[in-house]
N, C-alpha and C positions, 0 to 999 in steps of 0.2 A: 899728539895731543894738545889742538893747540888752547893757547892757555887767556883767560881771561883778560879783560880789560884792568887797566890800573884802575881804574874811578869804582869799577863794580868790587874788585881784590880789596878795596880801601873799605866800601860799607858791606863787604861780610868781614870782614876784618872788626870793626869797630861795631855790628851786629853782637857778633859774639862777645866780643869786652863787657858791651851794654849786657846782653844776655846773661854773662858770669859772672856780673857784680851783682843783679837781679836776685838769681840764686844764691849767692852768696849772704845778699840780705836776709832773704827769707830763711834761709840755714839760719843763722845766725840768731834772726828772730824766735823761731821754732826753739831753740834749746838757749836760749836768754832765761840765765837762773831768775828767777820769783822768788824774793822776800816774803816775810811775812813779821808781824806786829813783834812776837817775840824776838827773831834775829837784832832788832835793836834794843832790847829790855822795855819796851813799849807794855804798857799791861792795857791789855783788850777790856774794851768798855761793855758787857751786858744791859739791855733790858731790863729790869725788873718786872715788867710787862709780859704778859703773853695773852694777847687782842683773842686770837682765834682757839687756845687753850690747846695750841697740837704741841707743847711739850719743849716749843723752842721759842727762844725771847724773841721782840718785838725785831731789835734792830737783825740779828741774823737772820729774820725772817723778810726783811728788807733788801736785807742783802741776796740772800737765796732768790727772793720775788723778779731783780734785776737783773739777776745772775740769768733767770730763766728766761727771757725775756731778751735778752744778748743772744743766747743759744738757737733760740727759738730764729732769730734772725728775721724782724717783718721786713715788708717792703717800705723801704721812706717811701710818706705817700704822706702831702699836706693835706686832706681836706675837712669840708663840713661833715659831718654825722649825724641825722636824724636820730635822738636817744642818746648822742656824746660820744656813744664808744666805738673805736673803729674794730673791725675785725683782728680776729688774731696775728693775721697775716703782714697786714698794714700797722702802720704809726710811726712819731716822731719823737724829741726828745723828749717831750711830756709825757707819751705813754709808755716810756721806763718808769716812771716816776707812779703814778695812778697801780698799774699794774705791779708793781714792787711794794705798795702800799694795801692792794688790794691779797697779793701773796702774806700780810701778817694779820689780815681780818679786817683793815679797814677800807670805809669809801672814801676816798679822795674824793671825788667828785661832789659826794654829797657834804662833806665838810667844806671843802670850795663854795658852794652853792650858798650855804646856809652863812657864812661869815657876809658871801655879797648882798645876802637880799640884807644880812642886820646891817653891813657900815656901806652901803652902795657908793657914797661919797669919798670912798678911801682907795677906792679901784680904779685909775684914772680911765685901762684900756679897756674898764666897760663902758664908758662913757653915758653912765647911770640908767643904762638900759639891760637889766642880765639876761642871758642868750646861756640857760643850763645846758646848750648842745655842742657849746666851745668854749666856756668860762674857765673852767679846769685843766685846761689843753693849751693855755696862753703861757708864757713863762712868767710873763710882766703880773698877771696879776697870780701867779704861784710863788713872785717874789715878796707881795703884798702879803700874801697867806699867810709862809711861812715868815716872815720878819715880825707877823703879829701872832703869832701860836705857837711857837718852834723857838730852842734853845739857840741863840744866835754866836757863832763861835767864829774863830780865828779864820781869818781870808789869806794867814801866812802862809803858803805850803809848806816851806823850811821850820815849821814849828811844827814837825810830825807826829808826837805824840798827842796832838788834838786831833787829828785827823782818826778816824775811826770808820771801820765797815757799815756801811746802812746809810753814814749820816748824805746829805743829801749837797749838793752844790749849784751854785747859778754862776755863770760866766756875764758879766756884762745884763741884761735885759734879753736876749736871744737864743741861750742855751742855758741847759738843765741835765744834773746827771746826777749818779747814786755814787759812793765812794765803796772800791772795793777792799776786802781783806788781803789782797796781795798789791805788792809792793817792788820799788826798784831797789838798786843797790844804794842809793841815797836815803831809804825811808820814807819815799815820796810815795801815796798810793797810787793803783793804779783806778781809774773812770772806768765805769757802767755807766755808757749813753749810744744814742742813736743820732747820727751826722750823715750817716747813709758810705761809711765806711766799711771795709769788710770785716775788721776784727770789731765786736762792739764792747769787748772786756780788755783796756788797753793801756799802756804806760803811755797818757795822752794829758796829765792835769798841769805839767810844766807849760806845756808846748802850746795847751787852751790860755793858761793865763798870761802866757806871756802876747798873743794876738788880739784878746778880748779879758782882762782881767778880774777877776775872782769877784762879783759885787756883794755872795751871800754864798753862805756854809752853817748849815743848820742839823740840828737834832731833832726828833721829836720829843716832848716833852715825857717825864715820867708822871 
């Protein structure tokens, strides 16, 4: 049998090595141990409120709503929608947030629209002209809203006890997500977010903070 040219053999070998590394990495990620608050002696915080009266506290409902969106895996699509809401199979990072709030019985759209209407000068992204079709889906607007209407918490990810499931986190002025109840081996929580990645609930808080430092960490008020 005729031997393959050296260059072809090298390409095949390199391809097999790369493929093996990718498969090994995928297996590692799939079997990576997940930790929880109790593994680090961290007391889980629950809300005293149950806005939708479903027997689940609001913080947990927000977490479950974000996870539901992550599992639904909507196609990443940044677009303008009449009425404001994209269909269930489309969305961006901000859509994770209002869907999480909706799962707890809150209309984040109405809450943001009302605050903008009464304090439009505080929202530079609005430029003095509110647009209820899009304002609640813009990260800079959500940052102003949560700065004004939520509990502001530490932005230090190493202060692991202060990060709780259902918290909101903003990176710079361009990305937003919900804190998971899952944690890595250091106790740093996972992030539930939509950046068009394959896994929407992932160990990504540290890497996102590295490239775009956290500008806000919030919890809804009791």
